[in-house]
Rosetta silent file (secondary structure, phi, psi, omega in degrees, C-alpha in Angstrom):
SEQUENCE: XXXXXXXXXXXXXXXXXXXXXXXXXXXXXXXXXXXXXXXXXXXXXXXXXXXXXXXXXXXXXXXXXXXXXXXXXXXXXXXXXXXXXXXXXXXXXXXXXXXXXXXXXXXXXXXXXXXXXXXXXXXXXXXXXXXXXXXXXXXXXXXXXXXXXXXXXXXXXXXXXXXXXXXXXXXXXXXXXXXXXXXXXXXXXXXXXXXXXXXXXXXXXXXXXXXXXXXXXXXXXXXXXXXXXXXXXXXXXXXXXXXXXXXXXXXXXXX
SCORE:     score description
SCORE:     0.000 S_00000001
   1 L     0.000  120.104  179.524   70.475   79.396  320.285 S_00000001
   2 L   -86.261  122.851 -175.911   69.657   80.809  323.749 S_00000001
   3 L  -100.333  140.560  175.375   65.928   81.537  324.059 S_00000001
   4 L   -62.709  157.374 -175.487   64.373   84.206  326.334 S_00000001
   5 H   -60.522  -40.553 -177.452   62.280   82.941  329.247 S_00000001
   6 H   -62.304  -33.654  179.380   58.961   84.155  327.796 S_00000001
   7 H   -74.503  -38.171  177.278   59.573   82.099  324.664 S_00000001
   8 H   -62.828  -38.152  179.145   60.541   79.021  326.674 S_00000001
   9 H   -64.386  -47.113  178.709   57.281   79.284  328.647 S_00000001
  10 H   -60.720  -42.934  178.293   55.193   79.489  325.483 S_00000001
  11 H   -62.677  -35.889  178.059   57.076   76.534  323.982 S_00000001
  12 H   -65.080  -44.750  179.194   56.435   74.547  327.156 S_00000001
  13 H   -64.692  -43.496  178.355   52.665   75.166  327.055 S_00000001
  14 H   -60.209  -40.423  179.596   52.537   74.342  323.332 S_00000001
  15 H   -63.229  -42.114  178.968   54.434   71.105  324.001 S_00000001
  16 H   -61.498  -48.089  178.595   51.943   70.055  326.711 S_00000001
  17 H   -61.584  -41.645 -179.520   48.973   70.677  324.391 S_00000001
  18 H   -59.152  -47.412  179.805   50.778   68.909  321.541 S_00000001
  19 H   -64.504  -40.101 -178.476   51.377   65.772  323.621 S_00000001
  20 H   -60.462  -54.909 -174.497   47.778   65.847  324.930 S_00000001
  21 H   -78.096  -21.003  174.645   45.977   65.899  321.602 S_00000001
  22 H   -67.485  -44.250  177.182   48.464   63.628  319.877 S_00000001
  23 H   -64.883  -42.716 -177.457   47.790   60.917  322.503 S_00000001
  24 H   -67.905  -35.786  176.650   44.042   61.569  322.416 S_00000001
  25 H   -54.937  -46.302 -177.861   43.939   61.357  318.601 S_00000001
  26 H   -75.199  -29.395  174.833   45.297   57.819  318.749 S_00000001
  27 H   -65.572  -42.974  177.254   43.088   56.911  321.726 S_00000001
  28 H   -63.246  -41.303  177.544   40.009   57.991  319.750 S_00000001
  29 H   -62.240  -39.143  177.393   41.256   55.980  316.773 S_00000001
  30 H   -63.402  -38.586 -179.798   41.669   52.963  319.081 S_00000001
  31 H   -73.428  -40.091 -170.293   38.080   53.412  320.317 S_00000001
  32 H   -99.726  -19.243 -170.462   36.453   54.125  316.976 S_00000001
  33 L    68.704 -130.223  179.332   38.570   52.338  314.406 S_00000001
  34 L  -115.569   28.580  178.408   37.833   54.052  311.095 S_00000001
  35 L   -78.718  111.872 -169.600   34.137   54.797  311.689 S_00000001
  36 H   -59.160  -45.269 -176.336   33.872   58.358  310.395 S_00000001
  37 H   -67.237  -38.034  177.589   30.901   59.513  312.503 S_00000001
  38 H   -63.346  -42.474  177.747   32.414   58.115  315.703 S_00000001
  39 H   -61.717  -43.498 -178.659   35.668   59.905  314.970 S_00000001
  40 H   -63.888  -42.826 -178.157   33.840   63.166  314.281 S_00000001
  41 H   -70.061  -22.916 -174.805   31.797   62.980  317.482 S_00000001
  42 H   -99.759    1.313 -168.974   34.857   62.207  319.606 S_00000001
  43 L  -108.338    7.298 -176.510   37.225   64.796  318.189 S_00000001
  44 H   -67.121  -34.488  177.564   35.854   68.138  319.370 S_00000001
  45 H   -61.039  -43.332  178.486   38.295   68.322  322.287 S_00000001
  46 H   -63.323  -39.868 -179.391   41.194   67.893  319.829 S_00000001
  47 H   -58.294  -45.314 -176.551   39.788   70.586  317.535 S_00000001
  48 H   -72.724  -39.880  179.651   39.757   73.158  320.332 S_00000001
  49 H   -69.545  -34.146  176.921   43.144   72.219  321.811 S_00000001
  50 H   -67.746  -40.032  177.194   44.722   72.265  318.341 S_00000001
  51 H   -66.372  -36.184  176.194   43.252   75.698  317.696 S_00000001
  52 H   -60.752  -36.181  176.349   44.588   76.817  321.094 S_00000001
  53 H   -63.031  -42.114  177.784   48.030   75.713  319.873 S_00000001
  54 H   -60.781  -41.213  177.853   47.611   77.895  316.791 S_00000001
  55 H   -60.718  -44.912 -178.799   46.723   80.856  319.024 S_00000001
  56 H   -66.574  -35.628  177.453   49.836   80.279  321.140 S_00000001
  57 H   -66.906  -37.861  176.088   52.060   80.021  318.057 S_00000001
  58 H   -63.444  -41.226  176.717   50.645   83.353  316.847 S_00000001
  59 H   -64.110  -39.493  177.960   51.444   84.836  320.284 S_00000001
  60 H   -60.314  -40.903  178.615   54.926   83.315  320.048 S_00000001
  61 H   -61.680  -36.278  176.564   55.448   85.058  316.710 S_00000001
  62 H   -70.920  -39.174 -173.405   54.593   88.363  318.400 S_00000001
  63 H   -66.906  -22.778 -177.943   56.775   87.556  321.435 S_00000001
  64 H   -81.448    1.569 -174.827   59.992   87.198  319.429 S_00000001
  65 H   -52.792  -41.135 -178.403   59.776   90.870  318.383 S_00000001
  66 H   -70.612  -18.937 -175.992   62.461   92.044  320.818 S_00000001
  67 H  -120.299   22.551 -174.328   64.857   89.377  319.574 S_00000001
  68 E   -76.693  161.348  177.120   63.980   89.289  315.879 S_00000001
  69 L   -62.870  -41.734 -179.135   66.472   89.270  313.014 S_00000001
  70 L  -166.607  152.579 -176.436   65.018   92.488  311.645 S_00000001
  71 H   -61.448  -39.029 -178.152   61.809   94.505  311.896 S_00000001
  72 H   -69.322  -43.049  177.449   60.862   93.883  308.280 S_00000001
  73 H   -62.756  -36.713  178.777   61.429   90.139  308.510 S_00000001
  74 H   -65.894  -39.284  177.242   59.368   90.104  311.693 S_00000001
  75 H   -63.524  -41.418  177.555   56.489   91.877  309.940 S_00000001
  76 H   -61.943  -42.759 -179.745   56.585   89.307  307.132 S_00000001
  77 H   -64.613  -42.716  178.530   56.591   86.500  309.688 S_00000001
  78 H   -62.935  -41.246  179.711   53.674   88.034  311.602 S_00000001
  79 H   -64.990  -41.930  178.517   51.663   88.446  308.402 S_00000001
  80 H   -62.930  -46.355 -179.762   52.326   84.842  307.389 S_00000001
  81 H   -67.624  -29.883  174.216   51.342   83.509  310.816 S_00000001
  82 H   -63.777  -40.721  177.325   48.255   85.698  310.748 S_00000001
  83 H   -65.169  -41.658  177.571   47.206   84.014  307.497 S_00000001
  84 H   -63.855  -37.729  178.361   47.839   80.574  309.036 S_00000001
  85 H   -62.903  -44.539  178.689   45.783   81.624  312.083 S_00000001
  86 H   -65.894  -36.451  177.587   42.833   82.636  309.874 S_00000001
  87 H   -62.405  -41.222 -178.741   43.153   79.371  307.944 S_00000001
  88 H   -72.170  -27.084  171.745   42.910   77.383  311.178 S_00000001
  89 H   -60.783  -42.764  179.510   39.814   79.353  312.210 S_00000001
  90 H   -66.714  -45.076 -174.150   38.233   78.085  308.994 S_00000001
  91 H   -78.313  -41.465 -172.239   39.461   74.497  309.353 S_00000001
  92 H   -94.040  -29.860 -177.855   39.194   73.924  313.103 S_00000001
  93 H  -104.054  -61.044 -174.218   36.280   76.113  314.203 S_00000001
  94 H   -69.339  -43.896 -178.200   33.992   77.030  311.314 S_00000001
  95 L   -63.640  -30.316 -176.048   34.410   73.830  309.268 S_00000001
  96 L   -99.978    1.654  178.877   33.612   71.638  312.299 S_00000001
  97 L   -75.122  123.946 -177.906   30.717   73.685  313.705 S_00000001
  98 H   -61.702  -36.840 -177.862   27.524   71.632  313.477 S_00000001
  99 H   -69.018  -15.340 -178.896   25.379   74.760  313.075 S_00000001
 100 H  -115.977   22.073 -173.901   27.414   75.727  309.979 S_00000001
 101 H   -58.496  -31.465 -177.785   27.644   72.254  308.447 S_00000001
 102 H   -69.642  -14.908 -179.921   25.985   73.374  305.193 S_00000001
 103 H  -108.026   15.727 -172.971   28.900   75.755  304.572 S_00000001
 104 H   -60.806  -38.238  179.344   31.699   73.276  305.388 S_00000001
 105 H   -66.643  -40.516  179.025   33.004   73.163  301.806 S_00000001
 106 H   -64.476  -39.541  178.052   33.086   76.959  301.609 S_00000001
 107 H   -67.480  -35.565  175.956   35.020   77.195  304.868 S_00000001
 108 H   -64.074  -40.669  178.118   37.496   74.610  303.589 S_00000001
 109 H   -62.684  -42.800  177.411   37.927   76.693  300.440 S_00000001
 110 H   -62.424  -41.304  179.726   38.548   79.820  302.527 S_00000001
 111 H   -61.868  -42.985  178.108   41.097   77.968  304.629 S_00000001
 112 H   -62.343  -40.630  179.790   43.018   76.837  301.545 S_00000001
 113 H   -62.704  -40.877  177.506   43.008   80.427  300.236 S_00000001
 114 H   -64.583  -35.785  177.337   44.496   81.705  303.509 S_00000001
 115 H   -71.709  -26.754  172.752   47.233   79.075  303.265 S_00000001
 116 H   -63.136  -44.429  176.525   47.949   80.250  299.704 S_00000001
 117 H   -60.702  -43.888  178.937   48.572   83.705  301.182 S_00000001
 118 H   -55.923  -49.885 -177.532   50.741   82.071  303.874 S_00000001
 119 H   -68.294  -36.541 -179.908   52.919   80.270  301.314 S_00000001
 120 H   -66.162  -37.348  176.769   53.253   83.312  299.032 S_00000001
 121 H   -66.397  -39.960  178.289   54.529   85.416  301.968 S_00000001
 122 H   -62.531  -40.721  177.792   57.007   82.664  302.852 S_00000001
 123 H   -58.233  -45.743  179.260   58.314   82.616  299.269 S_00000001
 124 H   -63.777  -42.922 -178.719   58.922   86.364  299.473 S_00000001
 125 H   -64.146  -43.987 -175.764   60.517   86.058  302.933 S_00000001
 126 H   -67.186  -22.920 -174.298   62.873   83.234  301.965 S_00000001
 127 L   -98.511   13.357  177.908   64.219   85.113  298.928 S_00000001
 128 L   -75.223  137.655  177.240   65.328   88.291  300.767 S_00000001
 129 L   -96.155  -22.720  175.676   69.000   89.155  300.338 S_00000001
 130 L  -160.782  179.813 -174.427   68.973   91.805  303.057 S_00000001
 131 L   -66.610  -24.193 -177.269   66.583   93.710  305.293 S_00000001
 132 L  -106.896    7.690 -178.099   65.745   96.309  302.619 S_00000001
 133 L   -67.660  119.092  179.701   65.499   93.977  299.607 S_00000001
 134 L  -109.322   10.413 -176.145   62.239   94.746  297.743 S_00000001
 135 L   -68.430  148.103  178.272   62.835   92.550  294.683 S_00000001
 136 L   -94.358  122.129 -178.735   60.089   90.222  293.491 S_00000001
 137 L   -67.587  138.459 -177.684   61.309   86.608  293.160 S_00000001
 138 L   -63.391  -29.187 -174.685   60.826   85.147  289.678 S_00000001
 139 L   -66.413  -20.883  179.754   59.495   81.875  291.069 S_00000001
 140 H   -64.681  -20.028  178.108   56.328   83.605  292.280 S_00000001
 141 H   -67.881  -27.655 -177.507   55.268   83.760  288.605 S_00000001
 142 H   -64.280  -55.723  179.332   54.919   79.962  288.519 S_00000001
 143 H   -65.919  -33.398  178.453   52.022   79.599  291.011 S_00000001
 144 H   -69.160  -30.834  173.916   50.332   82.750  289.710 S_00000001
 145 H   -65.457  -38.072  178.065   50.486   81.287  286.189 S_00000001
 146 H   -64.769  -32.505  176.487   48.772   78.180  287.552 S_00000001
 147 H   -59.927  -46.981 -178.837   46.014   80.443  288.917 S_00000001
 148 H   -64.494  -43.348 -178.604   45.308   81.772  285.416 S_00000001
 149 H   -63.757  -49.076 -177.026   45.389   78.323  283.805 S_00000001
 150 H   -70.406  -30.751  175.177   43.113   76.683  286.357 S_00000001
 151 H   -64.389  -41.414  177.638   40.748   79.661  286.368 S_00000001
 152 H   -64.690  -41.469  178.568   40.336   79.266  282.596 S_00000001
 153 H   -64.256  -36.023  177.218   39.746   75.526  282.983 S_00000001
 154 H   -64.547  -41.753  178.488   37.124   76.273  285.646 S_00000001
 155 H   -65.027  -31.448  179.397   35.347   78.655  283.258 S_00000001
 156 L   -79.875   -2.443  176.623   35.412   75.950  280.581 S_00000001
 157 L    84.909   14.639  179.174   33.632   73.586  282.956 S_00000001
 158 L   -67.042  -36.537  178.927   36.507   71.163  283.497 S_00000001
 159 L  -110.979  133.964 -179.050   36.010   71.396  287.279 S_00000001
 160 L   -73.985  -34.239  179.551   32.533   71.220  288.806 S_00000001
 161 L  -125.996  169.481  179.755   33.508   73.179  291.927 S_00000001
 162 H   -85.200   -6.037 -174.884   36.211   75.674  292.811 S_00000001
 163 H   -68.603  -46.065 -176.871   37.698   73.479  295.563 S_00000001
 164 H   -62.373  -51.640  177.730   39.778   71.158  293.342 S_00000001
 165 H   -61.705  -33.167  177.914   41.519   73.906  291.298 S_00000001
 166 H   -64.776  -40.984  178.195   42.127   75.882  294.507 S_00000001
 167 H   -65.359  -38.487  178.452   43.853   72.876  296.085 S_00000001
 168 H   -64.697  -43.161  177.176   45.972   72.421  292.938 S_00000001
 169 H   -60.695  -44.647  178.868   46.963   76.091  293.046 S_00000001
 170 H   -59.730  -40.633  178.371   47.853   75.738  296.722 S_00000001
 171 H   -60.280  -34.853  178.111   50.020   72.728  295.897 S_00000001
 172 H   -68.824  -45.009  176.258   51.935   74.856  293.404 S_00000001
 173 H   -60.419  -43.957 -179.320   52.519   77.628  295.985 S_00000001
 174 H   -61.298  -44.573 -178.858   53.550   75.018  298.569 S_00000001
 175 H   -64.760  -40.296  178.277   56.050   73.362  296.223 S_00000001
 176 H   -66.495  -38.751  178.138   57.602   76.716  295.301 S_00000001
 177 H   -65.937  -39.865  176.541   57.857   77.683  298.988 S_00000001
 178 H   -62.483  -44.055 -179.543   59.534   74.333  299.741 S_00000001
 179 H   -58.949  -46.442 -179.816   61.957   74.869  296.851 S_00000001
 180 H   -73.241  -31.745  177.276   62.954   78.321  298.110 S_00000001
 181 H   -65.010  -36.300 -179.732   63.041   77.150  301.722 S_00000001
 182 H   -72.185  -26.035 -178.179   65.565   74.453  300.843 S_00000001
 183 L  -110.572   23.258 -173.979   67.825   76.941  299.050 S_00000001
 184 H   -62.643  -29.155 -178.932   67.338   79.852  301.466 S_00000001
 185 H   -63.262  -24.932 -177.695   71.056   79.948  302.384 S_00000001
 186 H   -63.457  -26.232 -175.637   71.909   81.043  298.840 S_00000001
 187 H   -83.916  -19.859  170.767   70.384   84.464  299.416 S_00000001
 188 L    84.246   -2.226 -178.126   72.607   85.213  302.410 S_00000001
 189 L   -79.200  -44.303 -175.094   70.115   87.000  304.667 S_00000001
 190 L   -86.488  132.652  173.084   69.431   84.243  307.202 S_00000001
 191 L   -58.556  162.208 -173.097   72.249   82.955  309.461 S_00000001
 192 H   -58.180  -44.217 -179.262   73.044   79.257  309.066 S_00000001
 193 H   -65.823  -39.104  177.509   71.071   78.074  312.123 S_00000001
 194 H   -65.371  -41.693  178.527   68.032   80.117  311.088 S_00000001
 195 H   -63.137  -37.194  178.638   68.282   78.770  307.536 S_00000001
 196 H   -64.913  -39.147  176.431   68.444   75.212  308.910 S_00000001
 197 H   -63.521  -39.841  178.755   65.227   75.828  310.876 S_00000001
 198 H   -63.867  -46.232 -178.985   63.554   77.114  307.710 S_00000001
 199 H   -60.909  -48.822 -179.223   64.627   74.082  305.687 S_00000001
 200 H   -66.671  -39.158  178.638   63.456   71.581  308.290 S_00000001
 201 H   -61.127  -42.476 -179.609   60.264   73.542  308.928 S_00000001
 202 H   -70.434  -34.986  176.054   59.301   73.526  305.242 S_00000001
 203 H   -63.398  -44.814  178.764   60.051   69.803  304.903 S_00000001
 204 H   -64.989  -39.867  178.919   57.782   69.073  307.876 S_00000001
 205 H   -62.522  -41.808  179.557   55.098   71.398  306.513 S_00000001
 206 H   -64.056  -43.304  178.592   55.224   69.601  303.163 S_00000001
 207 H   -62.700  -38.391  177.389   54.938   66.198  304.859 S_00000001
 208 H   -61.890  -41.536  179.456   51.958   67.480  306.826 S_00000001
 209 H   -72.262  -28.858  171.836   50.187   68.553  303.648 S_00000001
 210 H   -62.468  -41.188  176.623   50.956   65.176  302.052 S_00000001
 211 H   -64.202  -36.629  175.714   49.133   63.650  305.030 S_00000001
 212 H   -59.261  -42.966  178.270   46.239   66.046  304.414 S_00000001
 213 H   -59.613  -44.862  178.078   46.032   64.669  300.874 S_00000001
 214 H   -66.462  -33.961 -177.425   45.881   61.092  302.157 S_00000001
 215 H   -69.253  -17.720  178.027   43.335   62.082  304.806 S_00000001
 216 L   -80.222   -7.407  177.301   40.931   63.200  302.065 S_00000001
 217 L   -64.644  145.407 -179.794   40.698   59.597  300.840 S_00000001
 218 L  -127.085  163.489  178.905   37.302   58.030  301.457 S_00000001
 219 L   177.898  175.693  177.641   35.926   54.513  301.618 S_00000001
 220 L   -65.639  150.282 -179.468   33.539   52.251  303.530 S_00000001
 221 L   -53.773  135.277 -179.470   34.055   52.167  307.298 S_00000001
 222 L    73.313    2.124  175.042   36.970   49.919  308.275 S_00000001
 223 L   -70.168  159.575  179.406   38.137   49.664  304.666 S_00000001
 224 H   -58.926  -39.396 -178.479   41.882   49.929  304.097 S_00000001
 225 H   -63.759  -40.428 -178.992   41.363   53.267  302.341 S_00000001
 226 H   -70.900  -36.587  177.883   39.448   54.697  305.277 S_00000001
 227 H   -65.050  -43.776  177.853   42.043   53.475  307.792 S_00000001
 228 H   -59.695  -42.754 -179.994   44.850   55.087  305.758 S_00000001
 229 H   -62.377  -41.443 -178.426   42.869   58.353  305.666 S_00000001
 230 H   -69.021  -43.977  178.317   42.341   58.302  309.440 S_00000001
 231 H   -61.543  -45.011  179.135   45.978   57.503  310.255 S_00000001
 232 H   -60.765  -40.577  179.462   47.163   60.253  307.881 S_00000001
 233 H   -62.497  -36.740  178.174   44.769   62.719  309.521 S_00000001
 234 H   -68.661  -22.362 -178.040   46.262   61.887  312.936 S_00000001
 235 H   -91.434  -12.543 -175.905   49.736   62.654  311.602 S_00000001
 236 H   -55.955  -52.110 -176.187   48.907   66.059  310.074 S_00000001
 237 H   -77.146  -16.931  173.202   49.424   68.045  313.281 S_00000001
 238 H   -62.523  -33.151  176.548   52.405   65.892  314.238 S_00000001
 239 H   -92.766  -36.662 -170.323   54.182   67.631  311.344 S_00000001
 240 H   -65.737  -46.650 -176.798   52.256   70.922  311.259 S_00000001
 241 H   -64.957  -50.582  176.483   53.004   72.219  314.778 S_00000001
 242 H   -59.466  -34.074  179.055   56.800   71.622  314.702 S_00000001
 243 H   -62.959  -48.137  179.083   56.861   73.139  311.203 S_00000001
 244 H   -63.298  -40.774 -179.827   55.197   76.370  312.363 S_00000001
 245 H   -62.099  -42.494 -179.978   57.410   76.531  315.449 S_00000001
 246 H   -66.693  -37.490  178.070   60.575   76.202  313.374 S_00000001
 247 H   -66.334  -38.101  177.381   59.420   78.888  310.964 S_00000001
 248 H   -67.505  -47.715 -177.927   58.701   81.226  313.901 S_00000001
 249 H   -67.021  -19.920  176.997   62.001   80.458  315.636 S_00000001
 250 L   -68.225  -12.387  178.995   63.842   81.094  312.370 S_00000001
 251 L   -92.703    5.745 -177.890   63.057   84.770  312.914 S_00000001
 252 E   -93.451  136.937  176.170   65.053   85.012  316.167 S_00000001
 253 L   -72.192  133.231 -178.096   68.447   86.661  316.268 S_00000001
 254 L   -64.914  138.604  175.370   71.175   84.293  317.459 S_00000001
 255 L  -124.703    0.000    0.000   72.558   84.869  320.960 S_00000001
């Protein structure tokens, strides 16, 4: 696939930022070990550079407009990346702001909700048979059914907060998006190379979210559990950035 110069420039800048914060993540881990407060105090540079990467990926999604597969697919891609951008505002800026620390759980909840929107748009995008296909995929009923079930359980007091059921719902959307991403070639809309980018992108995205799950593990400083959580957290963006890039590049018309 031959890429226009403007896209190559954006990919180059994203690559530089990616290498910078990936190295710094492990340098901070080397300095701090698994001491949570030390990691938090040393990671603000990474938070901002990672968010800058998200901004550039959103710009990249806009930049492929002249070379997109189709206007409708491009709109779906832009909407999905917009949801991911809003999620990263919640996770990287608002969640880590010291002045807003009392609302950190709420910002995490908002971020998960934006990623639910992101995955639902991807499910719709992956199941298009042509540029004008308006059909609703049957698989979208599965995660929405989980919303109803978990909402009822929340009302019954099974969950103390809304964060746990929201994460479970997100996991259902993510799994359905992965399932459709792996079988995207069956629908016939995406060329083979684009479909391959979608498949690999969704696998990487899934691995990144598995790392997020491990990173939520807690334990005493320097415990094995805390070390596993820290290592997993360092790997999240190692998967997340290439995944987003592949999903964006899957919207480019082959030349």
